[in-house]
N, C-alpha and C positions, 0 to 999 in steps of 0.2 A: 190732765195731769201728765199723761204719758208723753205729751208733746214736748214738755220741758226736758225729759230724759233724752228724747230723740235729738232735740236741738243741742243739748250739751255734748252728746256723743259726736254730733256733726262738727261742732266747734273743735273738739279734741282731735278729730280726724284731720281737719284742715290745718290745725296748728302743727300736727306731726308732719304733714306734707311740707309745710314751710320750712321746718327745721332740717328735714332730710337732705334737701338739695336746693341750691340757690336758683337755678334756672328752670325750675319746674313750671309747667303750664297747666291750667285748668280749663276744661271745656264746660261752659255754663250754658244751660238751655232754659229759657223762660217758659214755664209750664202753665202758670196762671196769669190772668190779666193784671195789668198795672193800674187800671182805672178803679177808682174807689178806695185807693190805698192812701196811707199817710204820705204827706209831701216828701218827707225825708226818705221814705222807701222808694218813691217814684224817682227821686234824685239819684239814689243808689243804682237803680235799674239803668237810668240814663248814663251814669258814670261808668258802668261796666260795658255799655255799648249795646244794650238790648233795646229793641223797639217793638218787636212783634212777638206774639205767642208762637212757640216752637222755633224761634230763631236761636241759633247756636253761635256763640263767640268763644274764642280762645283768649285767655288773659294770663299774664304772668302771675305766679303765686307770691305776690308781695303782701306785706302786712296790710296795706291799704285796701287792696282788692279783696283779701280774705275777710277784712272787717265789713266791707260792703256786702259780700256774699253771706256772711253770718246774719246781717241785718235782714236780708230778704230770703232767708233759707226756706221759708214756707212757700215761696213763689218759683223757685228754681230747682233744677237738678244739676248736680255737679259731678264730674268725673275727671280723673287724672289722665293727662295725655302722655 
């Protein structure tokens, strides 16, 4: 049950990042494996550009990227650049 609260706080944080500035970037790190996950989640990981565990990529904070990050929030760590 506590996971829902964490995810909703995470989504609010990312939405606030998007509204504050248009050219923001996010640093996304894959922490858990993509194998054994739902196909849509695997596609989101590939869409962001992550391939290996502990790989870090920087993406623009667009609505599309934030939506993909929200979908796989239990697999990644996100920080603002």
